[in-house]
N, C-alpha and C positions, 0 to 999 in steps of 0.2 A: 373171297366172303368171311367176316367175320370164325371164330372157332371157340374165343371162350363166353361163357355166360354173360358175364360183363359186356362186352362184346358185343354182343348179337342185342342186349337190349338198347346201350349205348344206341348201337347203328338203324333201332327203328323210333327211339325220343328227334333222335336226329329227323328223319324218315319224315314224322310227323311234323313237327319244327318247317321244318323248311315246306311241306304243306302250305301249314297254317300262315308263312309269313309271303309264302309268292303270291294267297290269296288277300294279305294286307295290303302286300305292295300293286299289285290286280287295281281294287277295290279307291287306293291312293291315286290311280294315275285314272281313276275314270272321272273324281271327285275335281281335278286338276283340269283334265281337259273338256268339264264345265263350265270352272271357270275363266278357258282361256277360248271360249265360246263365247261365252258374254263378253269376255274383251272386244272380243270382234266383230261382232255385230252392235254395237257401244251402247249394248241395255247394261244401264249403271244400276239398275233395281236388281237384275235377276246375276250381274256381277256379286254385288254386295251379299246377295242371299249363297251364291255358291261359295262364298269369301268364306262365310262364318259355318260352312259345313264341313269346311276343305281344313281351313285352321289348325280345329280342336283334331279333325283324325290325324293326321299330320305330327300333333306336339304327341299325342297320345303309342300311335309309330315309335316313334323318338322315344318316349319316356318302357318302350318295353323291344327297344333293341333290336326295329324289323328297320328302319332306319339311323342312320348317324345322329346326335340331334343336332348337328352345325348344319346339314342339311336341309334339315327339314327347317331350320331358322332362315336360312339362304331362300328357299323355296317360297315359305309364307314372305318373307320380304321383295322376293320381285314383285309377288304378283300382287301384294296390297300394295304396293309401288305402280304398278298396271293399273288396277283398279281407279287408284286416284290419279292417273292419270287423264282415264273418261273425265271425267268430270271440266278439265283445261280446255279438251280439246273442243 
């Protein structure tokens, strides 16, 4: 455990940040799951709506360094491609 006053403060800060990041990641996973469920059921409107909610959430998480910006871009791209493939089928 930390002994210095500054180290104790840093530990508290990192714990708060860890909990915040965990919450944000969990929310992202839920949004992505909703998109994937709509894709599996071939529900184009539902998939579009879910994707419209997921994209800003991923961008925000990337801007706050919860996830890497390239990871967010990759996931958005893959989800969008899957949603667009519903139309073709």
